[in-house]
KEBA-61286 format. One record per residue (C-alpha): x, y, z. Coordinates in steps of 0.5 Angstrom, whole numbers, plus 500, padded with zeros to 3 digits. Each point is the difference from the previous one (the first is absolute). Example, Ala and Ser with C-alpha at 12.3 -4.5 7.8 and 13.67 -1.06 7.14 Angstrom:
2
+-----+-----+-----+
|   x |   y |   z |
+-----+-----+-----+
| 525 | 491 | 516 |
| 502 | 507 | 498 |
+-----+-----+-----+
***
This chain:
580
+-----+-----+-----+
|   x |   y |   z |
+-----+-----+-----+
| 500 | 500 | 500 |
| 503 | 507 | 498 |
| 499 | 507 | 504 |
| 503 | 501 | 507 |
| 496 | 494 | 503 |
| 505 | 494 | 503 |
| 495 | 495 | 501 |
| 504 | 493 | 501 |
| 494 | 495 | 499 |
| 499 | 494 | 497 |
| 494 | 497 | 496 |
| 497 | 494 | 497 |
| 499 | 499 | 493 |
| 492 | 498 | 498 |
| 498 | 493 | 497 |
| 500 | 500 | 493 |
| 496 | 496 | 494 |
| 502 | 498 | 493 |
| 495 | 500 | 495 |
| 500 | 498 | 492 |
| 498 | 506 | 496 |
| 498 | 499 | 493 |
| 505 | 504 | 495 |
| 497 | 498 | 493 |
| 498 | 495 | 495 |
| 502 | 499 | 493 |
| 498 | 495 | 494 |
| 504 | 495 | 496 |
| 497 | 498 | 493 |
| 502 | 492 | 498 |
| 500 | 498 | 493 |
| 496 | 493 | 499 |
| 503 | 494 | 504 |
| 501 | 493 | 498 |
| 493 | 499 | 502 |
| 499 | 501 | 492 |
| 499 | 493 | 499 |
| 493 | 501 | 504 |
| 498 | 505 | 495 |
| 500 | 496 | 494 |
| 493 | 501 | 496 |
| 499 | 506 | 506 |
| 498 | 507 | 497 |
| 500 | 506 | 505 |
| 492 | 500 | 500 |
| 501 | 493 | 502 |
| 498 | 498 | 508 |
| 507 | 499 | 503 |
| 504 | 503 | 495 |
| 503 | 506 | 505 |
| 500 | 495 | 506 |
| 505 | 495 | 496 |
| 505 | 506 | 499 |
| 498 | 500 | 493 |
| 501 | 507 | 499 |
| 505 | 501 | 505 |
| 499 | 503 | 507 |
| 502 | 506 | 504 |
| 503 | 499 | 508 |
| 499 | 506 | 505 |
| 506 | 501 | 505 |
| 500 | 504 | 506 |
| 505 | 503 | 505 |
| 499 | 501 | 507 |
| 505 | 504 | 506 |
| 501 | 499 | 507 |
| 497 | 506 | 504 |
| 502 | 501 | 508 |
| 496 | 505 | 505 |
| 502 | 501 | 507 |
| 495 | 504 | 505 |
| 504 | 505 | 503 |
| 502 | 500 | 508 |
| 498 | 507 | 503 |
| 502 | 502 | 508 |
| 499 | 507 | 503 |
| 506 | 502 | 503 |
| 502 | 507 | 504 |
| 506 | 504 | 500 |
| 502 | 507 | 503 |
| 505 | 506 | 497 |
| 503 | 506 | 504 |
| 496 | 506 | 500 |
| 506 | 504 | 499 |
| 500 | 497 | 493 |
| 494 | 504 | 498 |
| 500 | 505 | 505 |
| 507 | 503 | 501 |
| 501 | 501 | 507 |
| 494 | 496 | 502 |
| 502 | 494 | 505 |
| 495 | 494 | 501 |
| 498 | 495 | 495 |
| 494 | 498 | 495 |
| 498 | 493 | 500 |
| 496 | 497 | 494 |
| 497 | 494 | 497 |
| 500 | 497 | 494 |
| 498 | 494 | 495 |
| 506 | 495 | 497 |
| 498 | 496 | 495 |
| 504 | 494 | 496 |
| 500 | 498 | 495 |
| 501 | 505 | 496 |
| 503 | 504 | 505 |
| 496 | 506 | 502 |
| 499 | 505 | 506 |
| 493 | 504 | 501 |
| 495 | 503 | 505 |
| 505 | 504 | 504 |
| 497 | 503 | 506 |
| 502 | 504 | 506 |
| 498 | 497 | 506 |
| 505 | 504 | 505 |
| 503 | 507 | 501 |
| 505 | 503 | 506 |
| 503 | 506 | 496 |
| 501 | 506 | 504 |
| 503 | 506 | 497 |
| 506 | 503 | 502 |
| 500 | 506 | 505 |
| 499 | 507 | 498 |
| 505 | 506 | 502 |
| 499 | 507 | 499 |
| 506 | 506 | 499 |
| 498 | 507 | 501 |
| 504 | 506 | 498 |
| 500 | 507 | 500 |
| 500 | 503 | 493 |
| 500 | 507 | 497 |
| 496 | 504 | 494 |
| 500 | 507 | 497 |
| 495 | 503 | 496 |
| 498 | 507 | 497 |
| 497 | 504 | 507 |
| 494 | 502 | 495 |
| 497 | 493 | 500 |
| 499 | 500 | 507 |
| 500 | 507 | 503 |
| 496 | 505 | 496 |
| 503 | 507 | 499 |
| 507 | 497 | 502 |
| 507 | 500 | 496 |
| 506 | 495 | 500 |
| 501 | 493 | 501 |
| 496 | 496 | 506 |
| 504 | 494 | 504 |
| 497 | 494 | 503 |
| 501 | 494 | 504 |
| 496 | 494 | 500 |
| 501 | 493 | 502 |
| 500 | 494 | 495 |
| 499 | 493 | 503 |
| 501 | 493 | 495 |
| 498 | 493 | 503 |
| 503 | 493 | 497 |
| 493 | 499 | 498 |
| 500 | 505 | 495 |
| 496 | 505 | 503 |
| 502 | 508 | 501 |
| 497 | 506 | 503 |
| 502 | 507 | 501 |
| 499 | 505 | 506 |
| 497 | 507 | 500 |
| 505 | 505 | 497 |
| 503 | 505 | 505 |
| 502 | 507 | 497 |
| 507 | 502 | 502 |
| 500 | 507 | 497 |
| 502 | 504 | 493 |
| 494 | 504 | 499 |
| 500 | 507 | 500 |
| 494 | 505 | 499 |
| 500 | 504 | 493 |
| 501 | 507 | 500 |
| 496 | 505 | 497 |
| 498 | 508 | 499 |
| 493 | 503 | 501 |
| 497 | 504 | 495 |
| 503 | 508 | 500 |
| 495 | 506 | 503 |
| 499 | 506 | 497 |
| 507 | 502 | 501 |
| 503 | 494 | 497 |
| 502 | 497 | 507 |
| 500 | 493 | 502 |
| 500 | 495 | 505 |
| 503 | 493 | 500 |
| 498 | 493 | 503 |
| 499 | 493 | 499 |
| 495 | 496 | 495 |
| 494 | 497 | 504 |
| 495 | 496 | 496 |
| 503 | 502 | 493 |
| 499 | 507 | 503 |
| 505 | 505 | 502 |
| 499 | 502 | 508 |
| 502 | 507 | 499 |
| 495 | 506 | 499 |
| 502 | 506 | 496 |
| 502 | 505 | 505 |
| 496 | 506 | 502 |
| 501 | 506 | 496 |
| 504 | 505 | 504 |
| 496 | 504 | 506 |
| 496 | 506 | 497 |
| 501 | 497 | 492 |
| 495 | 503 | 496 |
| 497 | 504 | 505 |
| 498 | 507 | 498 |
| 505 | 505 | 502 |
| 502 | 508 | 500 |
| 506 | 503 | 497 |
| 503 | 506 | 503 |
| 497 | 507 | 500 |
| 502 | 506 | 495 |
| 501 | 507 | 503 |
| 492 | 500 | 500 |
| 500 | 494 | 504 |
| 496 | 497 | 495 |
| 502 | 492 | 499 |
| 498 | 495 | 495 |
| 498 | 492 | 501 |
| 503 | 494 | 498 |
| 501 | 493 | 502 |
| 506 | 496 | 505 |
| 506 | 497 | 495 |
| 503 | 494 | 502 |
| 506 | 504 | 503 |
| 495 | 503 | 505 |
| 500 | 507 | 496 |
| 494 | 504 | 497 |
| 499 | 500 | 493 |
| 497 | 507 | 500 |
| 505 | 506 | 500 |
| 498 | 507 | 503 |
| 496 | 504 | 495 |
| 504 | 506 | 496 |
| 500 | 507 | 504 |
| 499 | 504 | 494 |
| 492 | 501 | 502 |
| 498 | 500 | 507 |
| 493 | 499 | 501 |
| 495 | 501 | 506 |
| 493 | 499 | 501 |
| 494 | 499 | 505 |
| 494 | 497 | 501 |
| 494 | 498 | 505 |
| 493 | 497 | 500 |
| 494 | 501 | 505 |
| 497 | 493 | 502 |
| 492 | 500 | 500 |
| 494 | 496 | 502 |
| 496 | 496 | 495 |
| 492 | 501 | 502 |
| 495 | 494 | 501 |
| 499 | 496 | 494 |
| 505 | 505 | 496 |
| 507 | 497 | 497 |
| 504 | 506 | 499 |
| 502 | 506 | 504 |
| 504 | 507 | 498 |
| 507 | 501 | 502 |
| 503 | 507 | 499 |
| 507 | 500 | 497 |
| 506 | 505 | 500 |
| 507 | 500 | 497 |
| 505 | 504 | 498 |
| 507 | 500 | 496 |
| 506 | 503 | 498 |
| 505 | 499 | 494 |
| 495 | 494 | 497 |
| 500 | 499 | 493 |
| 495 | 495 | 499 |
| 495 | 500 | 505 |
| 495 | 496 | 501 |
| 495 | 498 | 506 |
| 497 | 493 | 502 |
| 495 | 496 | 504 |
| 502 | 493 | 501 |
| 505 | 501 | 494 |
| 495 | 503 | 495 |
| 501 | 507 | 497 |
| 495 | 505 | 502 |
| 503 | 507 | 499 |
| 507 | 503 | 497 |
| 500 | 506 | 504 |
| 506 | 502 | 503 |
| 496 | 502 | 507 |
| 493 | 500 | 502 |
| 496 | 502 | 507 |
| 494 | 496 | 502 |
| 499 | 495 | 494 |
| 493 | 496 | 501 |
| 501 | 492 | 498 |
| 495 | 495 | 502 |
| 504 | 494 | 503 |
| 497 | 493 | 502 |
| 500 | 496 | 507 |
| 507 | 499 | 502 |
| 507 | 504 | 499 |
| 501 | 504 | 494 |
| 507 | 502 | 498 |
| 501 | 507 | 497 |
| 507 | 501 | 496 |
| 504 | 506 | 497 |
| 505 | 498 | 494 |
| 504 | 503 | 496 |
| 501 | 496 | 494 |
| 501 | 493 | 503 |
| 503 | 503 | 506 |
| 496 | 499 | 506 |
| 500 | 507 | 504 |
| 495 | 500 | 506 |
| 494 | 495 | 502 |
| 495 | 500 | 505 |
| 494 | 496 | 502 |
| 493 | 501 | 502 |
| 495 | 495 | 503 |
| 492 | 499 | 498 |
| 496 | 497 | 506 |
| 493 | 498 | 501 |
| 496 | 505 | 504 |
| 498 | 497 | 508 |
| 495 | 494 | 500 |
| 502 | 498 | 493 |
| 505 | 495 | 497 |
| 504 | 500 | 493 |
| 496 | 493 | 496 |
| 505 | 501 | 495 |
| 496 | 504 | 496 |
| 497 | 505 | 504 |
| 499 | 502 | 508 |
| 494 | 496 | 502 |
| 497 | 499 | 507 |
| 505 | 496 | 505 |
| 500 | 493 | 500 |
| 497 | 496 | 506 |
| 503 | 498 | 507 |
| 504 | 494 | 501 |
| 496 | 494 | 502 |
| 500 | 497 | 507 |
| 500 | 493 | 503 |
| 504 | 496 | 495 |
| 501 | 493 | 502 |
| 502 | 493 | 498 |
| 498 | 494 | 502 |
| 503 | 494 | 497 |
| 496 | 493 | 499 |
| 502 | 495 | 506 |
| 500 | 494 | 496 |
| 507 | 496 | 497 |
| 501 | 502 | 493 |
| 494 | 505 | 499 |
| 505 | 505 | 498 |
| 494 | 506 | 501 |
| 500 | 506 | 504 |
| 493 | 504 | 501 |
| 502 | 508 | 500 |
| 494 | 506 | 502 |
| 500 | 507 | 502 |
| 495 | 506 | 502 |
| 497 | 504 | 495 |
| 503 | 507 | 498 |
| 495 | 505 | 500 |
| 500 | 503 | 492 |
| 503 | 494 | 498 |
| 497 | 497 | 493 |
| 505 | 494 | 500 |
| 506 | 497 | 504 |
| 507 | 498 | 497 |
| 504 | 494 | 505 |
| 507 | 498 | 499 |
| 503 | 493 | 502 |
| 508 | 501 | 501 |
| 500 | 507 | 496 |
| 496 | 497 | 494 |
| 492 | 501 | 499 |
| 496 | 494 | 501 |
| 493 | 503 | 501 |
| 497 | 506 | 497 |
| 492 | 501 | 501 |
| 494 | 503 | 504 |
| 500 | 494 | 506 |
| 503 | 501 | 507 |
| 503 | 493 | 499 |
| 503 | 495 | 496 |
| 503 | 493 | 501 |
| 507 | 499 | 497 |
| 501 | 493 | 498 |
| 505 | 496 | 496 |
| 506 | 502 | 505 |
| 506 | 496 | 502 |
| 500 | 496 | 506 |
| 503 | 502 | 507 |
| 501 | 507 | 497 |
| 500 | 507 | 503 |
| 496 | 505 | 495 |
| 499 | 508 | 502 |
| 494 | 504 | 497 |
| 498 | 507 | 500 |
| 494 | 504 | 497 |
| 498 | 506 | 497 |
| 494 | 504 | 498 |
| 498 | 504 | 494 |
| 495 | 504 | 496 |
| 500 | 505 | 495 |
| 505 | 505 | 504 |
| 505 | 494 | 500 |
| 503 | 495 | 505 |
| 501 | 500 | 507 |
| 506 | 498 | 503 |
| 501 | 493 | 502 |
| 499 | 498 | 507 |
| 505 | 497 | 504 |
| 502 | 492 | 499 |
| 497 | 494 | 503 |
| 503 | 493 | 500 |
| 497 | 493 | 500 |
| 504 | 493 | 499 |
| 497 | 495 | 496 |
| 499 | 493 | 503 |
| 505 | 495 | 500 |
| 500 | 495 | 494 |
| 497 | 493 | 501 |
| 504 | 495 | 502 |
| 504 | 496 | 494 |
| 505 | 495 | 498 |
| 504 | 497 | 494 |
| 505 | 494 | 500 |
| 503 | 498 | 494 |
| 506 | 495 | 497 |
| 506 | 501 | 496 |
| 498 | 494 | 496 |
| 493 | 496 | 498 |
| 503 | 493 | 499 |
| 506 | 497 | 503 |
| 504 | 493 | 499 |
| 498 | 494 | 504 |
| 504 | 502 | 507 |
| 501 | 507 | 497 |
| 499 | 506 | 504 |
| 497 | 507 | 499 |
| 500 | 507 | 504 |
| 494 | 503 | 503 |
| 499 | 507 | 501 |
| 494 | 503 | 504 |
| 498 | 507 | 502 |
| 493 | 503 | 504 |
| 498 | 506 | 503 |
| 496 | 503 | 505 |
| 500 | 493 | 504 |
| 503 | 498 | 506 |
| 503 | 493 | 498 |
| 500 | 495 | 495 |
| 502 | 493 | 499 |
| 502 | 497 | 493 |
| 499 | 492 | 500 |
| 500 | 494 | 496 |
| 500 | 492 | 501 |
| 508 | 501 | 501 |
| 502 | 507 | 503 |
| 497 | 506 | 504 |
| 503 | 506 | 501 |
| 497 | 507 | 504 |
| 501 | 507 | 498 |
| 496 | 506 | 497 |
| 505 | 500 | 494 |
| 506 | 496 | 497 |
| 504 | 501 | 494 |
| 502 | 493 | 499 |
| 499 | 494 | 504 |
| 503 | 493 | 497 |
| 495 | 494 | 500 |
| 501 | 493 | 502 |
| 502 | 495 | 495 |
| 494 | 499 | 496 |
| 497 | 493 | 497 |
| 493 | 502 | 499 |
| 496 | 506 | 498 |
| 500 | 504 | 506 |
| 495 | 506 | 502 |
| 503 | 506 | 504 |
| 494 | 504 | 504 |
| 501 | 507 | 503 |
| 495 | 501 | 506 |
| 501 | 507 | 504 |
| 496 | 501 | 506 |
| 496 | 494 | 499 |
| 498 | 501 | 493 |
| 502 | 497 | 493 |
| 503 | 505 | 496 |
| 504 | 497 | 494 |
| 503 | 493 | 498 |
| 505 | 498 | 495 |
| 501 | 493 | 497 |
| 506 | 496 | 498 |
| 500 | 495 | 495 |
| 505 | 494 | 500 |
| 502 | 497 | 494 |
| 500 | 492 | 500 |
| 507 | 496 | 500 |
| 501 | 498 | 493 |
| 502 | 492 | 499 |
| 505 | 497 | 496 |
| 502 | 493 | 499 |
| 503 | 494 | 496 |
| 498 | 493 | 499 |
| 507 | 497 | 501 |
| 506 | 503 | 503 |
| 505 | 496 | 497 |
| 499 | 498 | 492 |
| 504 | 498 | 495 |
| 504 | 505 | 495 |
| 495 | 502 | 494 |
| 493 | 498 | 504 |
| 494 | 504 | 500 |
| 498 | 502 | 507 |
| 493 | 504 | 501 |
| 500 | 506 | 505 |
| 494 | 500 | 504 |
| 498 | 507 | 502 |
| 495 | 504 | 504 |
| 499 | 507 | 500 |
| 494 | 501 | 503 |
| 497 | 505 | 495 |
| 506 | 505 | 500 |
| 504 | 501 | 493 |
| 507 | 497 | 501 |
| 507 | 499 | 497 |
| 502 | 494 | 499 |
| 508 | 499 | 498 |
| 506 | 495 | 500 |
| 504 | 496 | 495 |
| 497 | 500 | 493 |
| 493 | 504 | 502 |
| 500 | 506 | 495 |
| 501 | 507 | 504 |
| 494 | 503 | 502 |
| 495 | 494 | 500 |
| 494 | 501 | 504 |
| 495 | 495 | 504 |
| 494 | 500 | 504 |
| 496 | 495 | 503 |
| 501 | 493 | 502 |
| 504 | 496 | 494 |
| 506 | 497 | 497 |
| 506 | 502 | 496 |
| 504 | 495 | 497 |
| 507 | 501 | 500 |
| 506 | 496 | 497 |
| 506 | 499 | 505 |
| 507 | 500 | 497 |
| 503 | 502 | 507 |
| 499 | 501 | 507 |
| 495 | 506 | 500 |
| 496 | 505 | 505 |
| 494 | 502 | 497 |
| 497 | 506 | 503 |
| 493 | 503 | 501 |
| 499 | 507 | 502 |
| 493 | 503 | 502 |
| 498 | 507 | 504 |
| 498 | 495 | 505 |
| 508 | 497 | 501 |
| 505 | 496 | 496 |
| 501 | 493 | 500 |
| 505 | 495 | 497 |
| 500 | 492 | 498 |
| 507 | 497 | 498 |
| 500 | 494 | 495 |
| 507 | 496 | 500 |
| 502 | 495 | 495 |
| 504 | 493 | 500 |
| 503 | 499 | 493 |
| 498 | 494 | 496 |
| 505 | 494 | 500 |
| 503 | 497 | 494 |
| 504 | 494 | 497 |
| 507 | 500 | 501 |
+-----+-----+-----+
***
């Protein structure tokens, strides 16, 4: 027997039987023999002509061959081989059985009946390595080359891992210059969020403000603006002609229901070459002087000015006011506005989450309506002396004022009164960082509640207390689990985490002859999973419960990767033996 197996076993030959087997026959034609004497007088048509050999005769000759057949003698034998022959480094042995028959010699029906293979021990080595990269890849708005240290671990089973990167330096901010101000001045800063942190500097103090030049010998000046260096753009007027002028105007009282009154204007001048007298900028006279010139003016302050060409030489103001007992309403002096309402009150509705305040006040004589402000914004205009302010925020202070109005105008606002809306109703929420986890996976639970005194979060596995928590890890989950938030005895909210079922993967036979076809039996539990290993095409996906046939040429580990977890199955081979 060939191969690596030394049997050292003797066998007994089987009994044999010899039989004669017809190989073939042929014929010999003989001429008439010496019996012709018996043929005298006979013709071929006569009886006995042929039997007497009168016309010759034919002889049949057949050949036979001896054939010996033997029934083979078969026995079931056992043997073993070192695990290291198939799995380098493994200890132990593989025991198997097979059938040997003779004659002719043949070996078949190999089957593994024992396996004590043990893998070699796994050792790992860890070292600290360094790396560099462009700073902008990890730290926006920086420049230079960033240095990092990290741990790298490799093991004799082929596994490897990398630790977290630790930044050791090398990066610096990127300098930048701001936009310039009106005088071309800038500030420096660094880039932050893609934008320069420096803002344009403020213009020099007083820049652009109005300024007055030095005076000429007549005391006249010109106006200009302050420059970047602090100087005034205006220069003193020429001394070639000195102007002097004066102007005055009387104030007056507007009668009831009237809109103007008369102001008397008096002015004089010397050395004016192009005099003009103006009322609020509009020219009404070009005389160099006049006395008690009557001009109608409206409510408020009116300015009268004397100009020589474009130069202001003198000005004066006159005030028009309403007669006693009247008030300016924007177009004329009318009856006075009503008095400010009294007795303003604000009362919040007490029920939680109501968000409502009731406001009321006393009637103001001569008023035709009322205006109510909340925190300085008008929220009611009407004739009633109360209203309900709704849709307000909970636990918030609001301040109200009220005034009356009529044809004569508005009264002043009353002093403010305040009220605080009721607290919100108790509320709470709970959430998980994931909606589903693998079998034995964990999730992070967060919750918060307001306007409560105590809360409990519980499930079949965990119980926590507190009115809020930013993130608590659950116990390992093996079934779908619901966490319920209960505050002050009331169910506030809940969250359920689904647990993905564990997939399974197995082979019909663990050790098979090379080239055998093995069915991979899998169950994905309704998940879409990736099947890989050996000659299985990359990207092969499976779902449900089924088998996947593969042809095994060497020891192969097959992997089923699912959202619910990853499982593996290994098929090992024993080579077919051959005669030597």
